[in-house]
BAFI-3210 file (N, C-alpha, C; in Angstrom, 3 decimals, decimal comma, padded with zeros to 6 digits):
// residues 280
n [1|2|3|4|5|6|7|8|9|10|11|12|13|14|15|16|17|18|19|20|21|22|23|24|25|26|27|28|29|30|31|32|33|34|35|36|37|38|39|40|41|42|43|44|45|46|47|48|49|50|51|52|53|54|55|56|57|58|59|60|61|62|63|64|65|66|67|68|69|70|71|72|73|74|75|76|77|78|79|80|81|82|83|84|85|86|87|88|89|90|91|92|93|94|95|96|97|98|99|100|101|102|103|104|105|106|107|108|109|110|111|112|113|114|115|116|117|118|119|120|121|122|123|124|125|126|127|128|129|130|131|132|133|134|135|136|137|138|139|140|141|142|143|144|145|146|147|148|149|150|151|152|153|154|155|156|157|158|159|160|161|162|163|164|165|166|167|168|169|170|171|172|173|174|175|176|177|178|179|180|181|182|183|184|185|186|187|188|189|190|191|192|193|194|195|196|197|198|199|200|201|202|203|204|205|206|207|208|209|210|211|212|213|214|215|216|217|218|219|220|221|222|223|224|225|226|227|228|229|230|231|232|233|234|235|236|237|238|239|240|241|242|243|244|245|246|247|248|249|250|251|252|253|254|255|256|257|258|259|260|261|262|263|264|265|266|267|268|269|270|271|272|273|274|275|276|277|278|279|280]
n.u [-092,563|-090,174|-090,923|-089,648|-087,849|-088,334|-085,971|-085,346|-086,195|-085,196|-083,056|-080,136|-077,069|-074,130|-071,837|-072,907|-074,000|-071,712|-070,488|-072,439|-072,509|-069,906|-069,913|-071,998|-071,194|-068,936|-070,030|-071,811|-074,644|-076,847|-080,151|-081,023|-081,685|-079,687|-080,261|-079,056|-079,236|-077,714|-075,797|-073,320|-071,244|-068,662|-066,439|-066,921|-068,553|-067,611|-066,435|-068,724|-070,286|-068,630|-068,623|-071,132|-071,094|-071,850|-074,506|-077,036|-077,677|-076,813|-077,995|-077,397|-078,784|-078,535|-078,723|-078,071|-075,338|-072,548|-070,027|-067,928|-069,586|-071,552|-070,072|-067,964|-069,453|-070,540|-068,178|-067,395|-069,165|-071,919|-075,349|-076,398|-078,658|-079,820|-081,559|-082,608|-084,105|-086,423|-086,372|-084,904|-086,473|-087,739|-085,593|-084,944|-087,332|-087,304|-085,137|-086,056|-088,235|-086,874|-085,620|-084,569|-084,893|-087,087|-086,859|-085,634|-082,886|-082,457|-079,980|-077,661|-074,951|-073,094|-073,426|-073,086|-073,696|-073,401|-071,124|-072,596|-075,225|-075,134|-074,672|-077,003|-078,942|-078,125|-078,750|-081,512|-082,434|-081,607|-081,165|-082,758|-085,377|-088,253|-088,716|-090,654|-092,008|-093,393|-091,609|-088,461|-086,896|-083,866|-081,071|-079,089|-075,668|-074,001|-071,255|-069,209|-066,975|-064,825|-065,718|-068,157|-071,523|-073,386|-075,527|-078,023|-079,981|-078,775|-078,068|-080,323|-081,310|-083,270|-084,376|-086,637|-085,479|-085,353|-087,353|-090,135|-090,254|-092,574|-093,114|-093,020|-091,331|-092,325|-092,557|-090,527|-088,560|-086,706|-085,761|-087,129|-089,491|-090,422|-093,454|-096,273|-096,116|-097,499|-096,757|-093,924|-090,721|-087,789|-084,279|-081,157|-078,657|-076,750|-076,630|-073,804|-072,888|-071,481|-072,027|-070,915|-067,946|-066,341|-066,411|-066,846|-068,047|-070,351|-071,632|-072,064|-073,922|-075,978|-076,801|-077,779|-079,874|-081,427|-082,451|-084,000|-085,773|-087,109|-088,390|-090,197|-091,820|-092,835|-094,336|-096,349|-097,798|-096,774|-095,295|-092,697|-091,786|-090,567|-090,905|-090,638|-088,029|-086,539|-087,432|-087,480|-084,736|-083,726|-085,332|-084,605|-081,887|-082,115|-083,601|-081,916|-079,440|-079,966|-082,521|-082,273|-079,834|-077,423|-075,185|-073,723|-072,050|-069,838|-067,616|-067,908|-070,583|-071,724|-070,989|-072,409|-075,064|-075,182|-074,818|-077,058|-079,042|-078,390|-079,039|-081,821|-082,435|-081,521|-083,176|-085,701|-085,043|-084,569|-087,177|-088,506|-087,417|-088,261|-091,028|-091,320|-090,394|-091,298|-089,593|-086,821]
n.v [123,660|125,971|128,918|132,080|134,020|137,155|139,752|141,531|144,961|148,425|148,278|148,881|150,335|148,496|149,462|150,761|148,516|147,031|148,721|148,790|146,098|145,689|147,345|146,150|143,489|143,826|144,764|142,831|143,067|142,427|141,775|138,941|135,487|132,746|129,428|126,219|122,892|119,876|116,818|114,857|116,617|117,511|118,134|120,492|122,262|124,277|126,158|126,839|128,119|130,293|131,594|132,613|134,711|137,313|137,510|138,253|136,167|132,767|129,572|126,261|123,200|120,172|116,784|114,714|113,949|111,705|112,550|115,444|117,583|119,284|120,382|121,723|123,566|125,160|126,207|127,781|129,825|129,505|129,092|126,100|123,496|120,330|117,998|115,097|113,276|112,118|113,536|116,106|118,317|118,492|119,276|121,785|123,152|123,241|124,931|127,273|127,890|128,607|130,944|134,313|136,502|138,114|137,351|134,594|132,831|129,990|127,625|125,048|122,978|122,879|125,136|128,595|132,025|134,284|137,095|139,105|138,435|138,720|141,467|142,415|141,550|142,995|145,563|145,281|144,863|147,102|150,527|150,584|149,950|147,930|144,460|143,740|141,525|138,273|136,208|135,128|134,051|132,584|132,140|129,192|128,576|125,964|123,905|121,400|118,735|120,485|122,548|125,034|124,202|125,121|124,300|121,714|120,211|121,376|123,874|125,385|126,031|127,092|128,307|128,932|130,492|132,512|133,794|134,501|133,833|132,490|130,572|127,142|124,027|121,314|117,978|115,540|112,643|113,025|115,805|117,936|120,602|124,080|125,304|126,278|129,515|132,522|135,211|135,781|137,081|137,915|137,615|139,188|138,250|135,222|131,738|129,950|126,720|123,669|120,645|118,029|116,422|114,732|112,033|109,663|110,623|111,686|109,348|107,991|109,692|109,451|106,791|106,970|108,910|107,700|105,494|106,819|108,178|106,021|105,054|107,166|106,969|104,379|104,693|106,219|104,395|103,569|101,367|099,467|098,216|096,383|098,286|100,836|100,559|100,484|102,621|105,015|105,767|106,108|108,173|110,202|110,619|111,447|113,772|115,411|115,486|115,926|117,386|119,421|120,367|119,412|118,399|120,551|121,212|119,682|116,910|116,735|117,442|115,195|113,178|114,059|113,824|111,071|109,964|111,039|109,581|107,054|107,454|107,657|105,064|103,529|104,386|103,372|100,703|100,116|100,606|098,571|096,222|096,723|096,562|093,856|092,549|093,950|095,214|097,579]
n.w [-102,465|-101,373|-099,656|-100,374|-097,985|-096,832|-096,395|-093,338|-092,677|-092,071|-090,238|-088,137|-089,479|-090,695|-089,437|-087,191|-085,923|-085,289|-083,396|-081,403|-080,692|-079,700|-077,412|-075,933|-075,586|-074,059|-071,692|-071,019|-071,430|-072,980|-072,952|-072,847|-072,430|-072,875|-073,674|-073,312|-074,058|-072,902|-073,175|-072,219|-073,254|-072,792|-074,308|-075,657|-074,238|-072,481|-074,184|-075,626|-073,668|-072,981|-075,433|-075,466|-073,730|-074,097|-073,555|-071,102|-069,421|-069,148|-069,430|-068,827|-069,463|-068,304|-069,285|-067,590|-067,753|-068,209|-068,115|-067,429|-068,069|-066,786|-064,648|-065,996|-067,454|-065,414|-064,321|-066,437|-066,306|-066,563|-065,482|-064,140|-064,673|-063,824|-065,568|-065,923|-068,448|-070,992|-073,435|-075,558|-075,806|-073,311|-071,717|-072,884|-072,331|-069,536|-069,090|-070,327|-068,692|-066,407|-067,054|-066,499|-068,056|-070,415|-073,058|-074,950|-076,291|-078,026|-078,126|-079,230|-078,007|-080,027|-081,508|-082,406|-081,885|-084,508|-085,042|-086,328|-085,659|-082,862|-082,708|-083,852|-082,035|-079,819|-080,702|-080,995|-078,391|-077,184|-077,671|-079,887|-079,420|-078,320|-079,402|-082,347|-083,121|-082,279|-082,195|-083,645|-086,630|-087,897|-090,086|-090,477|-090,689|-091,834|-091,198|-092,496|-092,551|-092,903|-094,580|-095,555|-096,095|-098,744|-100,183|-100,798|-098,086|-095,870|-096,712|-096,765|-094,271|-091,841|-088,701|-085,979|-083,270|-081,411|-078,950|-076,723|-073,160|-072,497|-074,304|-075,489|-076,230|-078,349|-077,414|-078,745|-079,484|-081,492|-083,482|-082,130|-081,848|-081,807|-080,383|-082,429|-083,806|-084,789|-085,471|-086,714|-087,079|-089,102|-088,879|-089,789|-088,913|-088,346|-087,254|-086,398|-087,151|-086,244|-086,810|-086,705|-085,650|-087,156|-089,614|-088,147|-085,796|-086,946|-087,947|-085,529|-084,305|-086,146|-085,718|-083,075|-083,311|-085,253|-083,930|-081,987|-083,684|-084,845|-082,581|-082,103|-084,413|-084,095|-081,770|-082,805|-084,156|-086,544|-088,993|-090,653|-093,880|-096,748|-098,807|-097,552|-096,567|-098,896|-100,536|-099,001|-098,283|-100,921|-101,918|-100,146|-100,774|-103,467|-103,163|-101,504|-102,870|-105,589|-106,101|-104,167|-104,874|-103,771|-105,002|-105,828|-103,806|-104,120|-103,455|-100,697|-100,447|-101,638|-099,810|-097,553|-098,492|-099,030|-096,464|-095,279|-096,619|-095,653|-092,966|-093,153|-094,064|-091,852|-089,779|-090,581|-090,710|-088,021|-087,150|-088,525|-087,304|-084,733|-085,020|-085,583|-083,323|-081,156|-079,508|-079,170]
ca.u [-091,648|-089,833|-091,267|-088,517|-088,024|-087,921|-085,020|-085,925|-085,854|-085,059|-082,089|-078,976|-076,009|-073,147|-070,956|-073,649|-074,133|-070,419|-070,277|-073,386|-072,088|-068,700|-070,290|-072,853|-070,434|-068,044|-070,789|-072,734|-075,900|-077,942|-081,160|-081,451|-081,204|-079,300|-080,544|-078,306|-079,374|-076,480|-075,612|-071,947|-070,671|-067,512|-065,438|-067,182|-069,505|-066,970|-066,327|-070,074|-070,701|-067,824|-069,041|-072,418|-070,894|-072,492|-075,892|-077,205|-077,789|-076,624|-078,465|-077,111|-079,685|-077,850|-079,613|-077,512|-074,111|-071,628|-068,730|-067,896|-070,274|-072,171|-069,001|-067,271|-070,376|-070,605|-066,894|-067,324|-070,045|-073,339|-076,210|-076,596|-079,799|-079,768|-082,916|-082,630|-085,414|-086,390|-086,262|-084,232|-087,515|-087,931|-084,476|-085,134|-088,459|-086,879|-084,307|-086,912|-089,021|-085,989|-085,001|-084,954|-085,203|-088,310|-086,532|-084,764|-082,240|-082,201|-078,810|-077,080|-073,544|-072,280|-073,904|-072,591|-074,271|-072,396|-070,974|-073,712|-076,418|-074,950|-074,864|-078,422|-079,667|-077,782|-079,549|-082,930|-082,751|-080,995|-081,837|-083,639|-086,753|-088,615|-089,004|-091,994|-092,600|-093,483|-090,449|-087,620|-086,152|-082,532|-080,454|-077,956|-074,532|-073,554|-069,917|-069,075|-065,716|-063,927|-066,241|-069,558|-072,448|-074,259|-076,632|-078,622|-080,833|-078,009|-077,963|-081,626|-081,582|-083,801|-085,086|-087,082|-084,721|-085,488|-088,771|-090,377|-090,141|-093,844|-093,216|-092,475|-091,052|-093,146|-091,664|-090,264|-087,198|-085,865|-086,257|-088,107|-089,756|-091,135|-094,889|-096,603|-096,178|-097,952|-096,076|-092,494|-089,866|-086,556|-083,072|-080,033|-077,572|-076,849|-076,075|-072,725|-073,175|-070,550|-072,810|-070,166|-066,496|-065,771|-067,339|-067,192|-069,021|-071,586|-072,274|-072,527|-075,157|-077,003|-077,314|-078,580|-081,096|-082,250|-083,193|-085,026|-086,777|-087,915|-089,255|-091,287|-092,727|-093,498|-095,340|-097,446|-098,457|-096,170|-094,480|-091,878|-091,611|-089,588|-091,064|-090,034|-086,593|-085,908|-087,828|-087,168|-083,353|-083,553|-085,981|-083,818|-080,691|-082,526|-084,000|-080,798|-078,329|-080,422|-083,534|-081,741|-078,535|-076,290|-074,026|-072,954|-071,068|-068,738|-067,526|-068,478|-072,023|-072,091|-070,879|-073,527|-076,293|-075,133|-075,059|-078,462|-079,805|-078,136|-079,823|-083,209|-082,502|-081,340|-084,378|-086,762|-084,586|-084,887|-088,637|-088,853|-087,123|-089,128|-092,352|-091,299|-090,114|-091,902|-088,504|-085,863]
ca.v [124,747|126,819|130,311|132,959|134,794|138,533|140,297|142,588|146,328|149,432|147,857|149,769|150,059|147,548|150,176|150,919|147,215|146,673|149,520|148,342|144,770|145,822|147,881|145,236|142,313|144,218|144,976|141,706|143,756|142,054|141,201|137,675|134,272|131,672|128,121|125,183|121,527|119,105|115,450|114,434|117,614|118,100|118,579|121,803|123,086|125,472|127,115|127,303|129,077|131,510|132,272|133,264|135,631|138,591|137,468|138,546|134,918|131,517|128,417|124,948|122,196|118,910|115,630|113,648|113,531|110,825|113,222|116,634|118,669|120,225|121,049|122,635|124,647|126,053|126,905|128,763|130,940|129,234|128,504|124,722|122,743|118,929|117,521|113,816|113,088|111,376|114,323|117,399|119,322|118,633|120,076|123,165|123,760|123,522|126,126|128,419|128,213|129,188|132,169|135,548|137,500|137,881|136,740|133,422|132,343|128,560|127,145|123,772|123,113|123,015|126,316|129,874|133,224|135,009|138,496|139,898|138,168|139,341|142,906|142,651|141,391|144,145|146,685|144,992|144,991|148,332|151,785|150,451|149,738|146,531|143,665|143,953|140,224|137,347|135,329|135,436|132,983|132,948|131,131|128,463|128,310|124,646|123,552|119,947|118,255|121,577|123,574|125,392|123,643|126,169|123,694|120,598|120,648|122,204|125,226|126,057|125,671|128,206|127,878|129,938|130,234|133,638|133,855|134,883|132,697|131,797|129,553|125,841|123,071|120,106|116,867|114,388|112,180|113,585|117,005|118,689|121,888|125,055|125,385|127,164|130,947|133,189|136,472|135,478|137,947|137,344|138,346|139,101|137,492|133,774|130,819|129,135|125,367|122,597|119,531|116,785|116,598|113,954|111,015|108,738|111,312|111,774|108,036|107,697|110,450|108,851|105,600|107,392|109,581|106,747|104,733|107,691|108,414|104,807|105,027|108,114|106,403|103,218|105,206|106,741|103,283|103,323|100,171|099,538|097,011|096,474|099,529|101,932|100,335|100,772|103,897|106,180|106,233|106,568|109,492|111,159|110,966|112,208|115,106|116,199|115,633|116,409|118,443|120,522|120,745|119,064|118,141|121,777|121,275|118,794|115,607|116,860|117,385|113,796|112,454|114,470|113,249|109,622|109,654|111,338|108,425|105,983|107,757|107,288|103,602|102,978|104,657|102,436|099,367|099,982|100,503|097,234|095,231|097,015|096,038|092,390|091,997|094,744|095,828|098,310]
ca.w [-102,824|-100,220|-099,862|-100,033|-096,755|-097,068|-095,419|-092,523|-093,065|-091,009|-089,233|-088,084|-090,442|-090,193|-088,504|-085,936|-085,288|-084,713|-082,193|-080,374|-080,242|-078,883|-076,103|-075,183|-075,199|-072,969|-070,456|-070,833|-071,153|-073,879|-072,072|-073,436|-071,778|-073,782|-073,079|-074,031|-073,526|-073,095|-072,692|-072,512|-074,163|-072,106|-075,266|-076,231|-073,505|-071,921|-075,286|-075,950|-072,638|-073,133|-076,662|-075,195|-072,607|-074,414|-073,065|-069,679|-068,663|-069,890|-068,671|-069,400|-068,902|-068,570|-069,221|-066,761|-068,432|-067,495|-068,078|-066,580|-068,760|-065,848|-063,902|-066,895|-067,786|-064,260|-064,214|-067,516|-065,987|-066,809|-064,464|-064,580|-064,168|-064,238|-065,835|-066,629|-069,050|-072,254|-074,660|-075,541|-075,597|-071,864|-071,224|-073,337|-071,615|-068,155|-069,140|-070,658|-067,492|-065,391|-067,563|-065,804|-069,072|-071,175|-074,340|-074,870|-077,506|-077,861|-078,855|-078,857|-077,633|-081,240|-082,234|-081,911|-082,505|-085,287|-084,625|-086,883|-084,865|-081,553|-082,873|-084,136|-080,778|-078,986|-081,180|-080,758|-076,970|-076,700|-077,985|-081,053|-078,985|-078,095|-080,603|-082,910|-083,448|-081,151|-082,263|-084,805|-087,286|-088,372|-090,944|-089,936|-091,574|-091,417|-091,636|-092,477|-093,117|-093,222|-095,474|-095,368|-097,069|-099,257|-100,923|-100,093|-096,972|-094,949|-097,243|-096,634|-092,880|-091,042|-087,498|-085,014|-082,054|-080,485|-078,614|-075,331|-072,253|-072,326|-075,348|-075,134|-077,297|-078,416|-077,100|-079,601|-079,263|-082,544|-084,171|-081,353|-082,490|-081,010|-080,653|-083,540|-083,513|-086,015|-085,778|-086,678|-087,872|-089,651|-088,545|-090,716|-088,323|-088,505|-086,274|-086,925|-086,665|-086,575|-086,269|-086,536|-085,602|-088,247|-090,108|-087,068|-084,946|-087,725|-087,966|-084,175|-084,080|-086,999|-085,045|-081,929|-083,718|-085,991|-082,908|-081,420|-084,718|-084,950|-081,394|-082,333|-085,422|-083,502|-080,833|-083,626|-084,812|-087,852|-089,159|-091,866|-094,678|-097,820|-099,557|-096,796|-096,470|-100,185|-101,138|-098,175|-098,496|-102,301|-102,028|-099,375|-101,531|-104,650|-102,718|-100,987|-103,804|-106,900|-106,013|-103,364|-105,469|-102,935|-105,862|-105,996|-102,726|-104,445|-102,801|-099,354|-100,630|-101,886|-098,540|-096,700|-099,030|-098,859|-095,058|-095,031|-097,090|-094,692|-091,765|-093,439|-094,080|-090,519|-088,992|-090,945|-090,334|-086,597|-087,037|-089,000|-086,272|-083,574|-085,325|-085,553|-081,994|-080,101|-078,738|-080,002]
c.u [-091,425|-090,144|-090,105|-088,838|-087,481|-086,976|-085,673|-085,421|-085,694|-084,145|-080,909|-077,947|-075,007|-072,202|-071,631|-073,746|-072,835|-070,166|-071,179|-072,943|-070,880|-069,037|-071,057|-072,096|-069,531|-068,790|-071,756|-074,143|-077,047|-078,957|-081,810|-080,905|-080,914|-079,501|-079,895|-078,568|-078,108|-076,641|-074,230|-071,289|-069,428|-066,473|-065,670|-068,065|-068,863|-066,836|-067,689|-070,551|-069,932|-068,246|-070,367|-072,319|-071,491|-073,916|-075,936|-077,211|-077,569|-077,033|-078,131|-078,005|-079,137|-078,787|-079,101|-076,252|-073,262|-070,230|-068,840|-068,598|-070,809|-071,113|-068,298|-068,162|-070,457|-069,317|-066,755|-068,275|-071,518|-074,053|-076,580|-077,793|-079,648|-081,194|-082,829|-084,028|-085,298|-086,129|-085,486|-085,246|-087,757|-086,822|-084,637|-086,232|-088,113|-086,021|-085,106|-087,704|-088,175|-085,404|-085,491|-085,288|-086,451|-088,031|-085,465|-084,191|-081,859|-081,032|-078,477|-075,596|-072,638|-072,700|-073,389|-073,339|-073,167|-072,244|-072,116|-074,983|-076,304|-075,190|-076,337|-079,261|-079,372|-078,592|-081,028|-083,320|-082,075|-081,829|-082,817|-085,091|-087,079|-088,862|-090,450|-092,684|-092,607|-092,299|-089,682|-086,918|-084,796|-081,968|-079,273|-076,910|-073,868|-072,208|-069,703|-067,799|-064,856|-064,454|-067,711|-070,393|-073,442|-075,504|-077,144|-079,498|-080,104|-077,905|-079,246|-082,181|-081,979|-084,551|-085,516|-086,394|-084,781|-086,965|-088,914|-090,491|-091,465|-094,050|-092,574|-092,237|-091,988|-092,218|-091,690|-088,848|-086,241|-086,550|-087,396|-088,319|-090,557|-092,617|-095,168|-096,747|-096,512|-097,072|-094,563|-091,745|-088,608|-085,376|-082,014|-078,956|-077,818|-076,334|-074,999|-072,835|-072,125|-071,153|-072,021|-068,663|-065,818|-066,802|-067,783|-068,235|-070,369|-072,341|-072,821|-073,835|-076,290|-077,631|-078,229|-079,913|-082,005|-083,071|-084,325|-086,144|-087,688|-088,865|-090,448|-092,304|-093,506|-094,612|-096,548|-098,202|-097,898|-095,363|-093,738|-091,793|-090,591|-089,680|-090,391|-088,508|-085,864|-086,180|-087,402|-085,723|-083,131|-084,149|-085,148|-082,574|-081,057|-082,916|-082,788|-079,743|-078,746|-081,368|-083,021|-080,325|-077,350|-075,030|-073,145|-071,944|-069,940|-068,785|-068,120|-070,011|-072,515|-072,048|-072,063|-074,838|-076,334|-075,408|-076,484|-079,363|-079,625|-078,941|-081,285|-083,376|-082,453|-082,571|-085,478|-086,348|-084,849|-086,399|-089,110|-088,607|-087,959|-090,525|-092,421|-091,171|-090,857|-090,898|-087,578|-084,811]
c.v [125,624|128,268|131,200|133,801|136,185|139,007|141,407|143,957|147,196|148,961|148,815|149,381|149,085|148,212|150,357|149,597|146,785|147,424|149,060|147,006|144,862|146,329|146,856|144,000|142,635|144,319|143,843|142,218|143,386|141,260|139,972|136,544|133,230|130,343|127,043|123,827|120,730|117,662|115,003|115,340|118,271|118,652|120,000|122,719|124,345|126,550|127,691|128,358|130,387|132,296|133,003|134,294|137,004|138,664|137,715|137,273|133,744|130,365|127,155|123,942|120,828|117,730|114,473|113,077|112,622|111,420|114,495|117,834|119,715|121,026|122,087|123,816|125,654|126,856|127,988|129,935|130,720|128,841|127,111|124,106|121,316|118,403|116,210|113,574|112,478|112,222|115,617|118,509|119,555|119,488|121,540|123,851|124,084|124,775|127,380|128,862|128,905|130,530|133,401|136,661|137,116|137,121|135,666|133,129|130,889|128,143|125,724|123,990|123,286|124,199|127,592|130,997|133,961|136,424|139,369|139,680|138,802|140,849|143,238|142,537|142,541|145,366|146,499|145,224|146,204|149,527|151,678|150,218|148,262|145,791|143,836|142,655|139,340|136,398|135,669|134,172|133,500|131,800|130,493|128,276|127,035|124,299|122,050|119,536|119,400|122,627|123,851|124,788|124,728|125,608|122,477|121,103|121,555|123,646|126,018|125,855|126,899|127,654|129,087|129,622|131,386|133,858|134,240|133,637|131,991|130,700|128,252|124,987|121,874|118,902|115,775|113,942|112,820|114,809|117,660|120,048|122,787|125,020|126,422|128,612|131,664|134,364|136,302|136,418|137,224|138,236|138,161|138,152|135,995|133,028|129,989|127,749|124,384|121,291|118,265|117,069|115,908|112,914|110,072|109,352|111,409|110,445|107,672|108,434|109,910|107,650|105,996|107,987|108,665|105,895|105,573|107,956|107,216|104,685|105,961|107,542|105,216|103,656|105,778|105,640|102,949|102,028|100,277|098,176|097,264|097,799|100,695|101,790|100,671|102,193|105,108|106,656|106,776|107,959|110,549|111,583|111,816|113,624|115,958|116,484|116,247|117,596|119,661|120,924|120,484|118,794|119,372|121,984|120,252|117,472|115,645|116,820|115,974|112,983|112,784|113,844|111,735|109,225|110,023|110,192|107,238|106,195|107,369|105,771|103,039|103,217|103,649|100,989|099,114|099,843|099,118|096,194|095,452|096,439|094,523|091,831|092,699|095,419|096,551|097,376]
c.w [-101,604|-100,531|-099,468|-098,810|-096,988|-095,978|-094,619|-092,972|-091,835|-089,882|-089,228|-089,144|-089,835|-089,190|-087,161|-085,188|-084,624|-083,409|-081,060|-079,811|-079,317|-077,491|-075,281|-074,721|-074,018|-071,646|-070,139|-070,557|-072,082|-073,075|-072,705|-072,582|-072,844|-073,059|-073,942|-073,376|-073,811|-072,627|-073,162|-073,558|-073,552|-073,079|-075,751|-075,395|-072,933|-072,991|-075,638|-074,958|-072,772|-074,373|-076,485|-074,079|-072,856|-073,854|-071,562|-068,840|-069,608|-068,976|-069,451|-068,687|-069,272|-068,355|-068,395|-067,371|-067,547|-067,437|-067,223|-067,227|-067,787|-065,089|-064,780|-067,277|-066,649|-064,111|-065,282|-067,302|-066,212|-065,521|-064,970|-063,875|-064,677|-064,352|-066,609|-067,184|-070,423|-073,492|-074,452|-075,303|-074,110|-071,254|-071,620|-072,531|-070,173|-068,115|-069,426|-069,425|-066,431|-065,812|-066,805|-066,787|-069,849|-072,471|-074,178|-076,251|-077,254|-078,751|-078,421|-078,563|-078,842|-082,102|-081,573|-082,628|-083,246|-084,744|-085,122|-086,073|-083,489|-081,641|-083,097|-082,867|-079,824|-079,395|-080,838|-079,307|-076,336|-077,083|-079,130|-080,678|-078,872|-079,402|-081,053|-083,295|-082,212|-081,082|-083,535|-085,307|-087,737|-089,186|-090,230|-091,029|-091,077|-092,046|-091,437|-093,197|-093,653|-094,167|-095,163|-096,478|-097,483|-099,931|-100,161|-098,953|-095,992|-095,431|-097,160|-095,225|-092,065|-089,839|-086,671|-083,695|-081,041|-080,220|-077,146|-074,451|-071,953|-073,369|-074,880|-076,379|-077,190|-078,288|-078,162|-079,289|-080,250|-083,136|-083,400|-082,011|-081,569|-081,366|-081,744|-083,068|-084,819|-086,415|-085,655|-087,614|-088,324|-089,304|-089,625|-090,202|-088,373|-087,274|-086,974|-086,295|-087,183|-086,037|-085,985|-086,547|-086,782|-088,670|-088,991|-086,133|-085,639|-087,681|-086,582|-083,876|-084,943|-086,292|-083,887|-082,358|-084,537|-085,022|-082,332|-082,430|-084,899|-083,764|-081,574|-083,316|-084,860|-082,554|-081,562|-084,355|-086,178|-087,830|-090,485|-092,542|-095,771|-098,567|-098,844|-096,733|-097,769|-100,658|-100,315|-098,345|-099,907|-102,483|-101,313|-100,158|-102,750|-104,271|-102,360|-102,051|-105,135|-106,752|-105,242|-103,776|-104,549|-103,737|-106,038|-104,869|-102,923|-103,703|-101,401|-099,424|-100,887|-100,599|-097,631|-097,175|-098,833|-097,416|-094,641|-095,471|-096,142|-093,413|-091,957|-093,436|-092,670|-089,651|-089,306|-090,696|-088,854|-086,390|-087,465|-087,920|-085,022|-083,788|-085,261|-084,144|-080,871|-079,214|-079,674|-080,573]
res [m|t|t|p|i|a|a|p|t|n|l|p|s|e|t|d|l|d|l|i|a|a|r|s|i|a|s|r|s|v|r|v|t|v|v|v|p|t|l|d|e|s|a|q|i|a|e|a|v|r|a|a|a|w|a|d|e|v|i|v|v|d|g|g|s|s|d|e|t|a|k|l|a|a|e|a|g|a|d|v|i|v|v|p|g|p|t|i|a|d|q|r|n|a|g|i|a|a|a|r|n|e|w|v|l|a|l|d|a|d|e|r|a|s|p|e|l|r|a|e|l|a|a|m|f|g|a|a|g|p|p|t|h|a|a|y|r|m|k|f|r|n|f|y|l|g|r|e|l|h|h|g|p|w|g|r|d|w|h|v|r|l|f|t|r|d|r|r|y|v|s|h|r|v|h|e|h|l|e|a|i|d|n|v|g|t|l|h|g|t|i|i|h|y|p|y|r|d|i|a|h|h|v|a|k|i|v|k|y|a|r|w|g|a|d|d|l|y|a|q|g|r|r|a|g|l|w|q|l|a|a|r|p|a|w|r|f|a|r|d|y|v|a|y|s|g|w|r|d|g|t|v|g|f|v|a|a|a|l|g|a|f|a|a|f|l|k|y|a|f|l|f|t|r|g|r|s|g|n|p]
***
């Protein structure tokens, strides 16, 4: 059962937040470093960097793109570091280590800080005084096929993305995560997330991440058989569509749940073939 997250208290009013945000964005004075890992993100990296112009520093850590991601990021105003490596966690950690500010906001190229979050950060690092927690979680608003998903796993999507530069991510090929932090606060503001351009883009990412997920499981000594191939996708669909009420998002919710089940199947199918041959 998911434990409800209490809303923070003693925050400025919405009017105050709007004024603070407007002043800080104009002067680029929010003392935060935004770190964005990339790989072949030329279609959206310039917009991502410009959208983060409210921050004192934007660092793009490129994994060795074959397109013009690094060039476009630099032209948009980001500091660019090229870190070819096996995991996104390695890229994030390189950017965090290079940050000149004490606090880091970790974003992806398809994520944007909402106006409310920008205003909240401006207040936090302005006259409101220093942060009182070691890190902060925020809710993600996920948009898929033209609408926001309010239910299913996408509707309960919280992540710790604001933290001090002494923190590091744990390396995994898929679903890298920040090291454990005890004193975590909660912010009102959200992250706007457009994870997939369309169905084709979604399926392409499923294939890539399913391979990486299978590699992680294989490295842990895991193997897959008929039970995993049948039960894992069925459980994933039942969880996302029924238990998490994905059906309440209509046809789009069904598509998201069905592709989530396909992702689970493909990951274990790759693991199955890896176990038989010893190769991906």
